[in-house]
N, C-alpha and C positions, 0 to 999 in steps of 0.2 A: 384515759388510763387502763391496760391492758391486765389480763388474766394475771400476770408473772409478776407484774409490780405491785397487784392486790395481794399476793400469795405471799411475797416478800414483806408485805407490810405486816400482815397477821403474824407471820412467823415473829417479826419483831416486837409486836405487841405481845406474844406470849412470852417469849421469853424475857422481858422483862416486868411482866404481870400488870400489864396496863391494859388488858382487857378483862380481867376478871369482876364481876361482877354478879350479885343474886345467885348464888348457888354454881355459877359456869365459870368457866378458865376465859372462855372466846365468846362473844358478841361478831357475829359478821358487819352488824351495824356500828359497831365501835371503829372497824377498820375505815368503814365509809366516813365518818363522823372527823377520824384522823385525816386522812385524805381531804377533805372537805378544807380544813383549817389550812391545812398546806396549802390549798390553792386561794384562799377567799381567807389569808389572814386578818382583816382588817374588819369583815363583817362580824357582826352580831348574831343573826338569823340566818341558818345555815340549812334549814329544811330542805329547802330544792334543790341545792347541790348534793346533799347527803340521799335524798331522793333518786337522782340521777345518779349517784354514785353506787348506789346500794346494790343492784343487779350482779356488777361484777364481785363483789366482795362476797355475796352469797356463794355464786359460782366459786369463787375462791375457797371457802370454808369446807364446802362440799369436795374439792380438790384433796384438802387435808384429809378430810375423812376418806375418800378413797385410799388414800398414801398409810394412812393406820397413824395417824399424829395425834387426830384427836376424835371423838365421837359426838353424835345428839344427846343431849340431856344433861343431867346436873353431874356434880363431880359426886357426890352419895344423896343415899335415903334422905328425905327429909329435910336437904335443902332448898331454896324456896326456887320456885320454877315462875315463869312469865310468859305472856301469851305469845310474845313472838320465838321467843324458844333461845338455846344455845348449844353451846358445844364446851365438854372437858377433854383435857389430856388423856391419851392413853398411855398406858405403862411403856409402850415404844415412843411414844410422843415425846415424855419427859426424859427420855433417854438422849433422843434426837435432839432436844433442845440444848440439854448439858455439855453437847458437843458440835452447838451450832456454829459452822464456819459457810464461807464463802462456796465452798463445794457444794456443801448440804443442803443452801438457798437453792443454788445451780440446778440441782438433781430435781428440787422440787419444782421448778420452772420449766415445763415442756418446752417452751417456745425458746427461751433463751439456751436451755440447752444444746436444743437443735441447730441453731443459730453459731453456739460457739462449734460441734463439729462441724457446721458446714465450712468454718474456719480453716479448717484441715484438710479441706478435700484437693486442692491444688496440690500440696505436699504428698497425703498416703495415697490419693486417688480416686477414681469412683467407684471402687470396689469396695474400698472403706467407704464411704459416702453412703453407699448404699445400705450395708450392713448396718452402719450407726443409726441409720434413719431409721430402718426397720427395728432396732433394738428400742428406740423411744417409741415406738407407734404400740410397740407389742406391751412397752409399760404401761404407755397410758390405757390400753385395752386389758390391765390386768392379766395377761399371759406372761407371767414372771418366767417359766421354763423357758421359752420363745425367745423372751428378752436376753436371759443370760445365754442363750445359746448363738443369741445373733451379735452380745459383746464379744464373745470368744471367738467369733468369725471376722470383727471387726479388726481384734487385736491383731489374729492371722494377717490380715490385710496389711496393717502398719508393718509387720515382720518383713512381707514379701517387699512391700515398696524399700525398705532400706537393705534389703539384699540385692536388690534390682537396680538401684542406684548404684552403690558400692561397686558392684561386678562389673556394671556396663553391659551385661548379656540378660536379658530377661528370659528371652528362651532357655537359657541354660540353668536358670535358677528356675524356673517353672519347670524344668524335667527333674532337677533334684527333688524338687517339693512335691512332684507327685509321684517320687521314687519310694523306698522303705526307708522308714520312718522318716519322711522329707521334711517335718517340721523342723526335728530338732536339728537335720542338716541344714537347715536354710539357717537357724538362728546359729550354728556353727561359724557360716559363712561370715556374719557379721561380728559375731566375739572372737573371733579366732586372735587375731591381734589387738584387742582390745583391753585397757588395762583392767585391774580387778574390781575396780568401782563399777565402773561401767559392766561390764561382762555381768556383775551380781545383780544388778539393780536392773537390767535388761533380763537376765534369764529369771528374776521376780515378776515382773511383768509378763514373760512370755506364761508363766503359771497362770495366766488368766485365759489363757487359749487350753490349755488344758486340761483346767480346772471344768469350766463353761461348755467346752465345745465336748469334750469329751463324755462330761455328765447326759448332754443331750442327745449324744450317740446310742447309749443301751436304752434298752428298751421296760429297762425298771421303771416302776414308779418313782419321782422324785420330790423330796420335802422343800424343793425352793420355793420360797413366800416372797412376799413385797419386800422385806427387808434385805434378802439376797440381790434382788433383782436393782435394788437403789444403790447395795454396795458394788454388784457389777458395773454398773455404769458409773460410780464414783473412780473405780480403778481404773476403767478406759479413760476418762477426763485425763487423771494424774497421770498417763501413760502417753497420753497424747502431749501432755503439756513437758514434759521430759523429754520425749523423743527429738520433739520441736527445738528445744534448746541445746540438744545435743546431739542435732542433725550432721553438723559436718565434722564433728569427730566419729561419730558412727557409720559415718560412707567414706570416710577419706580413704 
């Protein structure tokens, strides 16, 4: 059992109200019990397996706290608390569960997300991979602005990878990129002959670049927080998936 699996189990229990008890929305131990029953379906006494699995589920519960989905303590004053304690959903956590999908679960799993982005390394290049991994590390360190800046940089690397493959001349593409309004010029290289749907979709994804990269470049204080960082990573994931599917059309 690894951290990503434990996080996924706790999210599923939260979504289905299967971890609620004694005034709490979630017990880490409930996740350990659920996993133990899955592993040992024919055993009646699971104290040993639950004890063995409990550390990773306590860590997973803390990870959900760090991401603002749950908080320690009872749901409201006056509800019962027990010695071992539990967690309750935050307002943001309730909103996240209402829209829970595969991407949301993946964003909450740092190991699986890193493996997914790593799968695009060969297509988008080392520059993309470096920036995507930095974005995840910044997210895990709660450096929200840095995470969003690295997401924008990773998205920019995707645009460069498309343009270089399409043009077949890396030096020329990089010269254009370094020139005046270089980012837009590179985007125009890609979408100049594309159909309307692909042109609009890639332009929308390119907004990730302008939004996060440009915001980070200014010296003003930024209100970016955990929800922005998670949404930026979600957008980058969707961009990777879409460009991968459309690669031949975009580079033809």
